[in-house]
N, CA and C atoms as a LAMMPS dump frame, in Angstrom:
ITEM: TIMESTEP
0
ITEM: NUMBER OF ATOMS
660
ITEM: BOX BOUNDS ff ff ff
-5.0000000000000000e+02 5.0000000000000000e+02
-5.0000000000000000e+02 5.0000000000000000e+02
-5.0000000000000000e+02 5.0000000000000000e+02
ITEM: ATOMS id mol type element x y z
1 1 1 N 293.653 223.158 -425.488
2 1 2 C 294.77 223.346 -426.509
3 1 3 C 296.242 222.837 -425.887
4 2 1 N 296.25 223.662 -424.655
5 2 2 C 297.456 223.516 -424.148
6 2 3 C 297.588 221.848 -423.759
7 3 1 N 296.662 220.811 -423.074
8 3 2 C 296.807 219.625 -423.042
9 3 3 C 297.166 218.891 -424.39
10 4 1 N 296.755 219.312 -425.505
11 4 2 C 296.966 218.796 -426.867
12 4 3 C 298.424 218.916 -426.61
13 5 1 N 299.048 220.109 -426.793
14 5 2 C 300.541 220.469 -426.954
15 5 3 C 301.394 219.88 -425.582
16 6 1 N 300.936 219.476 -424.665
17 6 2 C 301.651 218.728 -423.6
18 6 3 C 301.953 217.067 -424.113
19 7 1 N 300.733 216.728 -425.025
20 7 2 C 300.679 215.382 -425.02
21 7 3 C 301.59 215.132 -426.163
22 8 1 N 301.793 216.164 -427.287
23 8 2 C 302.448 215.787 -428.495
24 8 3 C 303.643 216.116 -427.97
25 9 1 N 304.357 216.78 -427.093
26 9 2 C 305.756 217.194 -425.94
27 9 3 C 306.184 215.568 -425.513
28 10 1 N 305.295 215.256 -424.904
29 10 2 C 305.361 213.815 -423.892
30 10 3 C 305.819 213.08 -425.329
31 11 1 N 305.057 212.632 -426.161
32 11 2 C 304.699 211.684 -427.133
33 11 3 C 306.173 211.838 -427.574
34 12 1 N 306.506 212.991 -428.089
35 12 2 C 308.362 213.024 -428.552
36 12 3 C 309.397 212.654 -428
37 13 1 N 309.183 212.974 -426.736
38 13 2 C 310.338 212.91 -425.424
39 13 3 C 310.253 211.24 -425.594
40 14 1 N 308.936 210.587 -425.426
41 14 2 C 308.901 209.304 -425.047
42 14 3 C 309.726 208.2 -426.48
43 15 1 N 309.304 208.965 -427.732
44 15 2 C 310.304 208.044 -428.791
45 15 3 C 311.776 208.915 -428.836
46 16 1 N 312.121 209.525 -428.336
47 16 2 C 313.177 210.407 -428.402
48 16 3 C 313.957 209.181 -427.156
49 17 1 N 312.995 209.023 -426.405
50 17 2 C 314.03 208.075 -425.689
51 17 3 C 314.447 206.731 -426.051
52 18 1 N 313.161 206.188 -426.645
53 18 2 C 312.663 204.68 -427.305
54 18 3 C 314.315 204.856 -428.265
55 19 1 N 314.44 205.716 -429.157
56 19 2 C 315.205 205.716 -430.273
57 19 3 C 316.901 205.555 -429.461
58 20 1 N 316.99 206.392 -428.541
59 20 2 C 318.405 206.023 -427.691
60 20 3 C 318.379 204.964 -426.971
61 21 1 N 317.618 204.318 -426.559
62 21 2 C 317.547 203.126 -426.315
63 21 3 C 317.628 202.063 -426.904
64 22 1 N 317.307 201.8 -428.104
65 22 2 C 317.568 201.257 -429.103
66 22 3 C 319.227 201.455 -429.908
67 23 1 N 319.167 202.507 -429.685
68 23 2 C 320.735 202.992 -430.321
69 23 3 C 321.85 202.44 -429.334
70 24 1 N 321.776 202.614 -428.211
71 24 2 C 322.552 202.239 -426.977
72 24 3 C 322.562 200.52 -427.081
73 25 1 N 321.461 199.962 -427.387
74 25 2 C 321.694 198.324 -427.587
75 25 3 C 322.126 198.019 -428.566
76 26 1 N 321.817 198.169 -429.848
77 26 2 C 322.43 197.875 -431.079
78 26 3 C 323.996 198.359 -431.079
79 27 1 N 324.696 199.601 -430.53
80 27 2 C 325.566 199.792 -430.45
81 27 3 C 326.409 198.641 -429.404
82 28 1 N 325.912 198.256 -428.551
83 28 2 C 326.479 197.288 -427.471
84 28 3 C 326.699 195.785 -427.997
85 29 1 N 325.32 195.366 -429.03
86 29 2 C 325.417 194.41 -429.594
87 29 3 C 326.645 194.247 -430.61
88 30 1 N 326.41 195.668 -431.207
89 30 2 C 327.83 195.544 -432.505
90 30 3 C 328.777 195.384 -432.047
91 31 1 N 329.246 195.722 -430.68
92 31 2 C 330.331 195.836 -430.323
93 31 3 C 330.742 194.514 -429.56
94 32 1 N 330.031 193.82 -429.142
95 32 2 C 330.061 192.415 -429.025
96 32 3 C 330.157 191.486 -429.736
97 33 1 N 329.629 191.68 -431.227
98 33 2 C 329.768 190.911 -432.539
99 33 3 C 330.732 191.001 -433.002
100 34 1 N 331.332 192.508 -432.968
101 34 2 C 332.846 192.387 -433.715
102 34 3 C 334.391 192.157 -432.541
103 35 1 N 333.755 191.854 -431.363
104 35 2 C 334.876 191.442 -430.102
105 35 3 C 334.812 189.757 -430.628
106 36 1 N 333.925 189.151 -430.953
107 36 2 C 333.811 188.017 -431.441
108 36 3 C 334.651 187.599 -432.508
109 37 1 N 334.254 188.606 -433.653
110 37 2 C 334.879 188.162 -434.556
111 37 3 C 336.38 188.325 -434.685
112 38 1 N 336.763 189.547 -433.843
113 38 2 C 338.085 189.742 -433.676
114 38 3 C 339.029 188.265 -433.013
115 39 1 N 337.997 187.897 -432.13
116 39 2 C 338.692 186.939 -431.788
117 39 3 C 338.598 185.363 -432.229
118 40 1 N 338.371 185.561 -433.288
119 40 2 C 338.204 184.323 -434.403
120 40 3 C 337.379 183.538 -433.889
121 41 1 N 335.932 184.037 -433.019
122 41 2 C 335.25 183.294 -432.372
123 41 3 C 333.908 183.315 -433.039
124 42 1 N 334.036 182.823 -434.687
125 42 2 C 332.431 182.478 -435.535
126 42 3 C 331.424 182.175 -435.154
127 43 1 N 331.653 181.056 -433.929
128 43 2 C 330.183 180.351 -433.479
129 43 3 C 329.656 181.37 -432.876
130 44 1 N 330.034 182.217 -432.334
131 44 2 C 329.443 183.32 -431.156
132 44 3 C 329.091 184.395 -432.274
133 45 1 N 330.072 184.676 -433
134 45 2 C 329.488 185.717 -433.906
135 45 3 C 328.08 185.408 -434.431
136 46 1 N 328.029 184.415 -434.95
137 46 2 C 326.547 184.021 -435.676
138 46 3 C 325.847 183.828 -434.774
139 47 1 N 325.584 184.162 -433.505
140 47 2 C 324.092 184.386 -432.992
141 47 3 C 324.167 185.244 -432.608
142 48 1 N 324.768 186.459 -433.311
143 48 2 C 324.156 188.08 -433.402
144 48 3 C 323.831 188.502 -435.126
145 49 1 N 323.538 186.745 -435.49
146 49 2 C 323.196 187.429 -437.127
147 49 3 C 322.285 186.617 -437.447
148 50 1 N 321.427 187.346 -438.713
149 50 2 C 320.427 185.947 -438.951
150 50 3 C 320.801 185.25 -440.114
151 51 1 N 320.319 184.445 -440.567
152 51 2 C 320.647 183.451 -441.321
153 51 3 C 321.509 184.266 -442.846
154 52 1 N 322.519 183.601 -442.916
155 52 2 C 323.59 183.793 -444.226
156 52 3 C 324.405 185.189 -444.006
157 53 1 N 324.398 185.791 -443.151
158 53 2 C 324.832 187.303 -443.188
159 53 3 C 326.573 186.997 -442.944
160 54 1 N 326.725 185.942 -441.916
161 54 2 C 328.218 185.564 -441.957
162 54 3 C 328.885 185.335 -443.215
163 55 1 N 328.193 184.748 -443.868
164 55 2 C 328.303 184.441 -445.464
165 55 3 C 328.479 185.555 -446.449
166 56 1 N 328.009 186.301 -446.19
167 56 2 C 328.413 188.019 -446.597
168 56 3 C 329.325 188.586 -446.422
169 57 1 N 329.698 188.525 -445.375
170 57 2 C 330.902 189.224 -444.888
171 57 3 C 332.139 188.343 -445.095
172 58 1 N 332.369 187.116 -445.414
173 58 2 C 333.449 186.122 -445.604
174 58 3 C 334.276 186.04 -444.646
175 59 1 N 333.864 185.868 -443.414
176 59 2 C 334.377 185.814 -442.387
177 59 3 C 335.123 184.19 -441.73
178 60 1 N 333.26 183.552 -441.482
179 60 2 C 333.674 182.1 -441.29
180 60 3 C 334.193 181.23 -442.399
181 61 1 N 335.03 181.058 -442.741
182 61 2 C 335.606 180.144 -443.924
183 61 3 C 336.447 179.222 -443.252
184 62 1 N 336.826 178.842 -442.233
185 62 2 C 337.811 177.855 -441.546
186 62 3 C 337.432 176.457 -442.309
187 63 1 N 336.036 175.993 -442.357
188 63 2 C 335.45 174.948 -443.171
189 63 3 C 336.041 174.665 -444.371
190 64 1 N 335.814 175.84 -445.201
191 64 2 C 336.439 175.573 -446.611
192 64 3 C 337.766 175.612 -446.598
193 65 1 N 338.338 176.432 -446.168
194 65 2 C 340.375 176.497 -445.742
195 65 3 C 340.39 175.111 -445.678
196 66 1 N 339.69 174.5 -444.599
197 66 2 C 340.556 173.327 -444.221
198 66 3 C 340.383 172.078 -445.631
199 67 1 N 339.284 172.202 -445.97
200 67 2 C 338.823 170.946 -446.941
201 67 3 C 340.146 171.114 -448.128
202 68 1 N 340.582 172.901 -448.255
203 68 2 C 341.597 173.317 -449.267
204 68 3 C 342.828 172.658 -449.092
205 69 1 N 342.881 172.703 -447.549
206 69 2 C 344.546 172.411 -447.037
207 69 3 C 344.549 170.58 -446.96
208 70 1 N 343.479 169.914 -447.186
209 70 2 C 343.604 168.341 -447.328
210 70 3 C 343.962 168.336 -448.301
211 71 1 N 343.018 168.909 -449.213
212 71 2 C 343.54 168.567 -450.979
213 71 3 C 344.59 168.613 -451.439
214 72 1 N 345.192 170.191 -450.605
215 72 2 C 346.425 170.57 -451.092
216 72 3 C 347.641 169.604 -450.651
217 73 1 N 347.268 169.266 -449.164
218 73 2 C 348.333 168.272 -448.679
219 73 3 C 348.364 166.579 -448.621
220 74 1 N 347.1 166.42 -449.708
221 74 2 C 346.815 165.138 -449.798
222 74 3 C 346.17 164.057 -449.087
223 75 1 N 345.53 164.593 -447.721
224 75 2 C 345.16 163.841 -446.738
225 75 3 C 343.608 163.553 -447.172
226 76 1 N 342.804 163.107 -446.175
227 76 2 C 341.239 162.903 -446.413
228 76 3 C 340.946 162.602 -444.967
229 77 1 N 339.36 162.726 -444.818
230 77 2 C 339.077 163.133 -443.309
231 77 3 C 339.143 162.002 -442.957
232 78 1 N 339.28 160.428 -443.369
233 78 2 C 339.135 159.311 -443.022
234 78 3 C 340.912 159.22 -442.425
235 79 1 N 341.712 159.677 -442.983
236 79 2 C 343.045 159.726 -442.397
237 79 3 C 343.31 160.486 -441.206
238 80 1 N 342.415 161.613 -441.159
239 80 2 C 342.34 162.382 -440.064
240 80 3 C 342.508 161.195 -438.997
241 81 1 N 341.54 160.129 -438.388
242 81 2 C 341.468 159.655 -437.501
243 81 3 C 342.363 158.992 -437.315
244 82 1 N 343.064 158.562 -438.014
245 82 2 C 344.34 157.731 -437.74
246 82 3 C 345.945 158.635 -437.524
247 83 1 N 345.95 159.951 -437.735
248 83 2 C 347.152 160.743 -437.401
249 83 3 C 347.513 161.241 -436.266
250 84 1 N 348.721 161.164 -436.068
251 84 2 C 349.195 161.324 -434.541
252 84 3 C 348.605 162.599 -434.078
253 85 1 N 348.451 162.683 -432.392
254 85 2 C 348.134 163.741 -431.687
255 85 3 C 348.41 164.741 -431.916
256 86 1 N 350.182 164.905 -432.344
257 86 2 C 350.886 166.085 -432.678
258 86 3 C 350.731 166.692 -434.043
259 87 1 N 350.087 165.726 -434.706
260 87 2 C 349.773 166.445 -436.388
261 87 3 C 348.295 166.938 -436.214
262 88 1 N 347.153 166.281 -435.381
263 88 2 C 345.783 166.83 -435.169
264 88 3 C 346.124 168.352 -434.382
265 89 1 N 347.025 168.024 -433.629
266 89 2 C 347.352 169.529 -432.607
267 89 3 C 347.19 170.701 -433.56
268 90 1 N 348.676 170.741 -434.56
269 90 2 C 348.912 171.155 -435.766
270 90 3 C 347.721 171.729 -436.563
271 91 1 N 346.989 171.085 -436.825
272 91 2 C 345.98 171.16 -437.932
273 91 3 C 344.901 172.231 -436.774
274 92 1 N 344.695 172.02 -435.726
275 92 2 C 344.062 172.887 -434.81
276 92 3 C 344.315 173.953 -434.455
277 93 1 N 345.961 173.943 -434.307
278 93 2 C 346.556 175.427 -434.352
279 93 3 C 346.011 176.195 -435.642
280 94 1 N 346.42 175.634 -436.709
281 94 2 C 346.181 176.259 -438.003
282 94 3 C 344.814 176.968 -438.295
283 95 1 N 343.904 175.996 -437.518
284 95 2 C 342.571 176.7 -437.967
285 95 3 C 342.492 177.817 -436.556
286 96 1 N 342.798 177.712 -435.575
287 96 2 C 343.128 178.783 -434.416
288 96 3 C 343.303 179.955 -435.136
289 97 1 N 344.695 179.818 -435.761
290 97 2 C 345.337 180.968 -436.492
291 97 3 C 344.871 181.729 -437.506
292 98 1 N 343.982 180.713 -438.179
293 98 2 C 343.177 181.196 -439.577
294 98 3 C 341.931 182.075 -438.862
295 99 1 N 341.646 181.754 -438.174
296 99 2 C 340.082 182.545 -437.335
297 99 3 C 340.599 183.84 -436.874
298 100 1 N 342.058 183.818 -436.143
299 100 2 C 342.49 184.93 -435.627
300 100 3 C 343.257 186.144 -436.602
301 101 1 N 343.359 185.229 -437.955
302 101 2 C 344.111 186.22 -438.621
303 101 3 C 343.077 187.104 -439.639
304 102 1 N 341.693 186.567 -439.413
305 102 2 C 340.787 187.589 -440.969
306 102 3 C 340.378 188.675 -439.813
307 103 1 N 339.848 189.27 -438.998
308 103 2 C 339.931 190.114 -438.463
309 103 3 C 340.927 190.496 -437.493
310 104 1 N 341.55 191.478 -437.622
311 104 2 C 342.844 191.993 -436.278
312 104 3 C 342.544 193.251 -436.137
313 105 1 N 341.335 193.869 -436.422
314 105 2 C 340.907 195.71 -435.781
315 105 3 C 339.606 195.908 -436.292
316 106 1 N 339.177 196.68 -435.409
317 106 2 C 337.695 197.486 -435.679
318 106 3 C 337.514 198.62 -434.75
319 107 1 N 336.79 199.494 -435.826
320 107 2 C 336.407 200.475 -434.901
321 107 3 C 334.333 200.576 -435.106
322 108 1 N 333.949 200.957 -433.862
323 108 2 C 332.314 200.932 -434.155
324 108 3 C 332.109 202.321 -434.424
325 109 1 N 331.478 203 -435.54
326 109 2 C 331.4 204.356 -435.632
327 109 3 C 330.239 204.64 -435.24
328 110 1 N 330.179 205.963 -434.443
329 110 2 C 328.83 206.841 -433.883
330 110 3 C 328.367 206.929 -434.704
331 111 1 N 327.49 206.634 -435.778
332 111 2 C 326.709 207.064 -436.719
333 111 3 C 325.436 206.215 -437.014
334 112 1 N 324.926 205.855 -435.804
335 112 2 C 323.562 204.901 -435.709
336 112 3 C 322.821 205.904 -436.539
337 113 1 N 321.804 205.01 -437.724
338 113 2 C 320.753 205.491 -438.401
339 113 3 C 319.757 204.496 -438.312
340 114 1 N 318.847 204.469 -437.815
341 114 2 C 317.476 203.889 -438.111
342 114 3 C 317.918 202.128 -437.645
343 115 1 N 318.575 201.829 -436.939
344 115 2 C 319.032 200.324 -436.773
345 115 3 C 320.401 199.923 -437.563
346 116 1 N 320.646 200.606 -438.338
347 116 2 C 322.177 200.592 -438.901
348 116 3 C 323.731 201.584 -438.403
349 117 1 N 324.134 200.556 -438.377
350 117 2 C 325.686 201.212 -437.883
351 117 3 C 326.563 200.677 -438.784
352 118 1 N 327.546 201.283 -438.609
353 118 2 C 329.018 201.02 -439.686
354 118 3 C 330.061 200.949 -439.111
355 119 1 N 330.787 199.623 -439.243
356 119 2 C 332.24 199.358 -438.594
357 119 3 C 333.479 199.387 -439.278
358 120 1 N 334.609 200.047 -439.114
359 120 2 C 335.635 200.255 -439.836
360 120 3 C 336.462 198.994 -439.734
361 121 1 N 336.825 198.204 -440.738
362 121 2 C 337.329 196.663 -439.838
363 121 3 C 338.777 196.247 -440.58
364 122 1 N 339.812 195.904 -440.018
365 122 2 C 340.871 195.859 -440.901
366 122 3 C 340.737 194.391 -440.657
367 123 1 N 340.587 193.715 -442.067
368 123 2 C 340.46 192.188 -442.508
369 123 3 C 341.518 191.951 -443.573
370 124 1 N 341.532 190.608 -443.008
371 124 2 C 342.222 189.484 -444.346
372 124 3 C 341.407 188.647 -444.835
373 125 1 N 341.836 188.742 -446.136
374 125 2 C 341.043 188.286 -447.18
375 125 3 C 341.427 186.809 -447.345
376 126 1 N 340.804 185.922 -446.885
377 126 2 C 341.164 184.054 -446.604
378 126 3 C 341.297 183.708 -448.291
379 127 1 N 340.913 184.452 -449.182
380 127 2 C 340.815 184.171 -451.012
381 127 3 C 341.86 184.689 -451.297
382 128 1 N 342.707 185.661 -450.864
383 128 2 C 343.649 186.471 -451.325
384 128 3 C 344.835 185.815 -451.995
385 129 1 N 345.174 184.68 -451.156
386 129 2 C 346.425 183.828 -451.699
387 129 3 C 345.501 182.199 -451.78
388 130 1 N 345.928 181.937 -453.175
389 130 2 C 345.436 180.383 -453.402
390 130 3 C 346.253 179.547 -452.667
391 131 1 N 345.331 178.674 -452.092
392 131 2 C 346.678 177.77 -451.416
393 131 3 C 346.95 176.639 -452.599
394 132 1 N 346.567 176.632 -453.778
395 132 2 C 346.76 175.464 -454.703
396 132 3 C 348.305 176.532 -455.238
397 133 1 N 348.46 177.661 -454.907
398 133 2 C 350.08 177.683 -455.199
399 133 3 C 351.188 177.385 -454.449
400 134 1 N 350.615 176.486 -453.646
401 134 2 C 351.52 175.762 -452.791
402 134 3 C 351.753 174.843 -452.925
403 135 1 N 351.003 173.864 -453.921
404 135 2 C 350.957 172.522 -454.321
405 135 3 C 352.497 172.033 -454.645
406 136 1 N 353.21 173.093 -455.421
407 136 2 C 354.728 172.155 -455.842
408 136 3 C 355.652 172.137 -454.8
409 137 1 N 355.676 172.934 -453.93
410 137 2 C 356.087 173.034 -452.344
411 137 3 C 355.485 171.649 -452.014
412 138 1 N 354.472 171.503 -451.76
413 138 2 C 354.134 170.234 -450.876
414 138 3 C 354.283 168.705 -451.44
415 139 1 N 354.487 168.952 -452.833
416 139 2 C 354.943 167.79 -453.657
417 139 3 C 356.151 167.315 -453.691
418 140 1 N 356.748 168.605 -453.679
419 140 2 C 358.508 168.37 -453.362
420 140 3 C 358.566 167.729 -451.802
421 141 1 N 358.329 167.932 -450.976
422 141 2 C 358.744 167.609 -449.392
423 141 3 C 357.951 166.258 -449.555
424 142 1 N 356.874 165.931 -450.107
425 142 2 C 356.257 164.882 -450.407
426 142 3 C 356.963 163.703 -450.876
427 143 1 N 357.777 164.038 -452.251
428 143 2 C 358.395 163.174 -452.758
429 143 3 C 359.655 162.609 -452.169
430 144 1 N 360.135 163.795 -451.755
431 144 2 C 361.277 163.668 -450.956
432 144 3 C 361.486 162.714 -450.12
433 145 1 N 360.546 162.88 -449.293
434 145 2 C 360.464 162.437 -447.936
435 145 3 C 360.386 160.436 -448.561
436 146 1 N 359.254 160.229 -449.271
437 146 2 C 359.021 159.138 -450.017
438 146 3 C 360.296 158.407 -450.306
439 147 1 N 361.241 159.256 -451.216
440 147 2 C 362.502 158.636 -451.604
441 147 3 C 363.215 158.053 -450.494
442 148 1 N 363.592 158.982 -449.664
443 148 2 C 364.228 158.687 -448.787
444 148 3 C 364.028 157.759 -447.724
445 149 1 N 362.482 157.399 -447.968
446 149 2 C 362.114 156.865 -446.741
447 149 3 C 361.339 155.034 -447.702
448 150 1 N 362.023 154.703 -448.537
449 150 2 C 360.986 154.266 -449.527
450 150 3 C 361.076 152.48 -448.546
451 151 1 N 362.669 152.103 -448.501
452 151 2 C 362.081 150.715 -447.454
453 151 3 C 361.25 151.096 -446.91
454 152 1 N 361.143 151.63 -445.838
455 152 2 C 360.329 151.793 -444.534
456 152 3 C 358.83 151.553 -444.568
457 153 1 N 358.837 152.878 -446.022
458 153 2 C 357.14 153.201 -446.344
459 153 3 C 356.601 151.743 -447.133
460 154 1 N 357.814 150.632 -447.698
461 154 2 C 357.177 149.86 -448.553
462 154 3 C 356.753 148.804 -447.243
463 155 1 N 357.428 148.574 -446.252
464 155 2 C 357.278 147.558 -445.227
465 155 3 C 355.468 148.155 -445.111
466 156 1 N 355.237 149.557 -444.004
467 156 2 C 354.093 150.113 -444.132
468 156 3 C 352.988 149.616 -444.839
469 157 1 N 353.364 149.478 -446.151
470 157 2 C 352.355 149.417 -447.38
471 157 3 C 352.14 147.76 -447.667
472 158 1 N 352.786 147.069 -447.223
473 158 2 C 352.739 145.747 -447.299
474 158 3 C 352.201 144.923 -446.014
475 159 1 N 352.476 145.624 -444.946
476 159 2 C 351.397 145.477 -444.029
477 159 3 C 350.021 146.36 -443.684
478 160 1 N 349.892 147.318 -443.714
479 160 2 C 348.687 147.904 -443.632
480 160 3 C 348.12 148.7 -444.635
481 161 1 N 348.813 148.624 -446.087
482 161 2 C 348.137 149.276 -447.12
483 161 3 C 348.556 150.598 -447.327
484 162 1 N 347.98 151.285 -448.45
485 162 2 C 348.82 152.666 -449.185
486 162 3 C 348.081 153.72 -448.202
487 163 1 N 346.911 153.498 -447.721
488 163 2 C 346.289 154.911 -446.789
489 163 3 C 347.221 154.75 -445.635
490 164 1 N 348.041 153.826 -445.016
491 164 2 C 348.996 153.77 -443.912
492 164 3 C 350.19 154.717 -444.087
493 165 1 N 350.528 154.104 -445.599
494 165 2 C 351.501 155.042 -445.807
495 165 3 C 351.276 156.452 -445.848
496 166 1 N 350.151 157.31 -446.57
497 166 2 C 349.803 158.473 -446.677
498 166 3 C 349.89 158.867 -445.305
499 167 1 N 349.149 158.232 -444.3
500 167 2 C 349.424 158.637 -442.912
501 167 3 C 350.755 158.767 -442.122
502 168 1 N 351.877 158.12 -442.332
503 168 2 C 353.138 158.135 -441.824
504 168 3 C 353.644 159.139 -442.427
505 169 1 N 353.221 159.609 -443.573
506 169 2 C 354.061 160.718 -444.728
507 169 3 C 353.634 161.999 -444.292
508 170 1 N 352.208 161.868 -443.969
509 170 2 C 351.661 163.083 -443.592
510 170 3 C 351.779 163.537 -441.844
511 171 1 N 352.177 162.27 -441.189
512 171 2 C 352.621 162.639 -439.712
513 171 3 C 353.882 163.333 -439.722
514 172 1 N 354.837 162.548 -440.798
515 172 2 C 356.108 163.346 -440.486
516 172 3 C 356.163 164.311 -441.15
517 173 1 N 355.748 165.089 -442.213
518 173 2 C 355.647 166.526 -442.617
519 173 3 C 354.836 167.479 -442.295
520 174 1 N 354.33 166.872 -441.153
521 174 2 C 353.097 168.058 -440.503
522 174 3 C 353.668 169.195 -440.171
523 175 1 N 355.022 168.992 -439.319
524 175 2 C 355.476 170.509 -438.765
525 175 3 C 355.834 171.309 -440.001
526 176 1 N 356.668 170.828 -441.426
527 176 2 C 356.881 171.586 -442.555
528 176 3 C 355.447 172.174 -442.79
529 177 1 N 354.743 171.327 -443.015
530 177 2 C 353.496 171.569 -443.73
531 177 3 C 352.807 173.12 -442.949
532 178 1 N 353.02 172.651 -441.629
533 178 2 C 352.327 173.763 -440.557
534 178 3 C 353.44 175.173 -441.151
535 179 1 N 354.621 174.794 -441.252
536 179 2 C 355.344 176.163 -441.439
537 179 3 C 355.181 176.727 -442.689
538 180 1 N 354.879 176.01 -443.939
539 180 2 C 354.776 176.469 -445.446
540 180 3 C 353.183 177.271 -444.968
541 181 1 N 352.291 176.593 -444.432
542 181 2 C 351.034 177.241 -444.45
543 181 3 C 350.842 178.947 -443.813
544 182 1 N 351.498 178.799 -442.729
545 182 2 C 352.097 179.941 -441.737
546 182 3 C 352.751 180.969 -442.539
547 183 1 N 354.095 180.404 -443.423
548 183 2 C 354.736 181.826 -444.024
549 183 3 C 354.028 181.841 -445.322
550 184 1 N 353.59 180.891 -446.293
551 184 2 C 353.349 181.19 -447.304
552 184 3 C 351.857 181.312 -447.855
553 185 1 N 351.091 181.221 -446.675
554 185 2 C 349.626 181.599 -446.693
555 185 3 C 349.303 182.709 -445.817
556 186 1 N 349.024 182.376 -444.21
557 186 2 C 348.346 182.967 -443.412
558 186 3 C 349.429 184.482 -443.559
559 187 1 N 350.237 184.654 -443.641
560 187 2 C 351.602 185.781 -443.242
561 187 3 C 351.345 186.363 -444.831
562 188 1 N 350.706 186.352 -445.907
563 188 2 C 350.755 186.74 -447.198
564 188 3 C 349.265 187.212 -447.775
565 189 1 N 348.266 186.769 -446.733
566 189 2 C 346.802 187.442 -446.796
567 189 3 C 347.04 188.943 -446.976
568 190 1 N 346.276 189.248 -447.893
569 190 2 C 345.987 190.494 -448.169
570 190 3 C 345.306 191.45 -447.14
571 191 1 N 345.836 192.685 -446.155
572 191 2 C 345.221 193.165 -445.305
573 191 3 C 344.256 194.643 -445.787
574 192 1 N 343.281 194.212 -445.951
575 192 2 C 342.33 195.605 -446.296
576 192 3 C 341.43 196.394 -445.327
577 193 1 N 341.67 197.507 -445.562
578 193 2 C 340.649 198.186 -444.552
579 193 3 C 338.953 198.558 -445.157
580 194 1 N 338.268 198.283 -444.686
581 194 2 C 336.812 197.825 -445.23
582 194 3 C 336.045 198.787 -444.288
583 195 1 N 334.79 198.802 -444.421
584 195 2 C 333.596 199.353 -443.862
585 195 3 C 332.474 198.094 -444.014
586 196 1 N 332.058 197.951 -442.744
587 196 2 C 330.921 197.01 -442.944
588 196 3 C 329.717 197.775 -442.663
589 197 1 N 328.664 197.762 -443.174
590 197 2 C 327.455 198.332 -443.019
591 197 3 C 326.707 197.456 -442.484
592 198 1 N 325.927 197.453 -441.192
593 198 2 C 325.101 196.043 -440.427
594 198 3 C 323.998 196.884 -440.136
595 199 1 N 322.874 196.041 -440.64
596 199 2 C 321.655 196.611 -440.279
597 199 3 C 320.91 195.505 -439.446
598 200 1 N 320.18 196.274 -438.325
599 200 2 C 319.661 195.192 -437.275
600 200 3 C 318.315 195.555 -437.311
601 201 1 N 317.757 194.184 -437.058
602 201 2 C 316.117 194.345 -436.85
603 201 3 C 315.782 193.072 -436.273
604 202 1 N 314.652 193.079 -435.335
605 202 2 C 313.938 192.147 -434.261
606 202 3 C 313.685 191.253 -434.99
607 203 1 N 314.268 189.849 -434.421
608 203 2 C 313.943 188.476 -435.083
609 203 3 C 313.606 187.649 -433.891
610 204 1 N 312.104 187.265 -433.847
611 204 2 C 312.037 186.463 -433.007
612 204 3 C 312.401 186.684 -431.449
613 205 1 N 312.213 188.246 -431.198
614 205 2 C 312.008 189.099 -429.919
615 205 3 C 313.784 189.377 -429.58
616 206 1 N 314.39 189.385 -430.68
617 206 2 C 316.11 189.61 -430.536
618 206 3 C 316.428 190.38 -431.662
619 207 1 N 317.061 191.428 -431.172
620 207 2 C 317.83 192.125 -432.138
621 207 3 C 319.272 191.688 -433.369
622 208 1 N 319.057 191.341 -434.242
623 208 2 C 319.898 190.524 -435.046
624 208 3 C 320.651 191.422 -436.156
625 209 1 N 321.527 191.058 -436.781
626 209 2 C 322.214 191.439 -437.93
627 209 3 C 321.119 191.129 -439.156
628 210 1 N 320.668 191.539 -439.813
629 210 2 C 319.626 191.085 -440.794
630 210 3 C 320.249 191.19 -442.059
631 211 1 N 321.117 191.845 -442.702
632 211 2 C 321.749 192.655 -443.632
633 211 3 C 323.099 193.47 -443.426
634 212 1 N 324.157 192.913 -444.042
635 212 2 C 325.474 193.405 -443.967
636 212 3 C 325.963 193.671 -445.755
637 213 1 N 326.581 194.532 -445.259
638 213 2 C 327.417 195.249 -446.762
639 213 3 C 328.901 195.407 -446.635
640 214 1 N 329.759 194.911 -447.189
641 214 2 C 330.92 195.174 -447.364
642 214 3 C 331.584 196.492 -448.455
643 215 1 N 331.994 197.418 -447.908
644 215 2 C 332.696 198.944 -449.026
645 215 3 C 333.77 199.413 -448.505
646 216 1 N 334.767 200.066 -449.684
647 216 2 C 335.571 201.025 -449.07
648 216 3 C 337.047 199.816 -449.358
649 217 1 N 337.089 198.994 -449.966
650 217 2 C 338.163 198.076 -449.724
651 217 3 C 339.782 198.83 -450.17
652 218 1 N 340.365 199.091 -449.284
653 218 2 C 341.621 199.338 -449.293
654 218 3 C 343.043 198.342 -449.036
655 219 1 N 343.644 198.053 -449.815
656 219 2 C 344.368 196.899 -449.758
657 219 3 C 346.051 197.282 -449.577
658 220 1 N 346.496 196.446 -448.637
659 220 2 C 347.873 196.891 -448.01
660 220 3 C 348.586 195.835 -448.142
């Protein structure tokens, strides 16, 4: 009887040790995941997630927002190849600033429960400001520049075509475009305090976030 009791005690101790090890590992990986999100490095953050998890959290949206920016400013992907290096630098800076703005703070809570952990997150909703609301401002800039430089732009059109005109205007207005995106979009994204519930499980021998949920929005 005594031997069975000792065996039960040993098994219980072993299970407790395994649970603590798992809690420590998942807490560590959660912290690493959140650090990547706060740094705007969503490529790295994705390595901690199973397929589709980042889509649920709505953080890695730079590609979609980039498409909206091009649509707003009249640019195309073909035009990007012809733009000045300074214009491309401004576009890359916007993408970096956008990624940095999404998650600006977090706290990993001490509430581990069977593979699940929660994190309080200071989050800026990338869709809380519609980029289309800036259309009138961008159109006004474009039209004013086109009118002021009508003769030289006509010469560019005669030589290289309408796309070349668009590239010239885009390059000339890029600093003002960047300023509007910062002041009227990034600076006005709503700040929300939310809770992410992250559920971890082993996938192909590695602990990954397999489910995620956002709750408790408090907009400021």
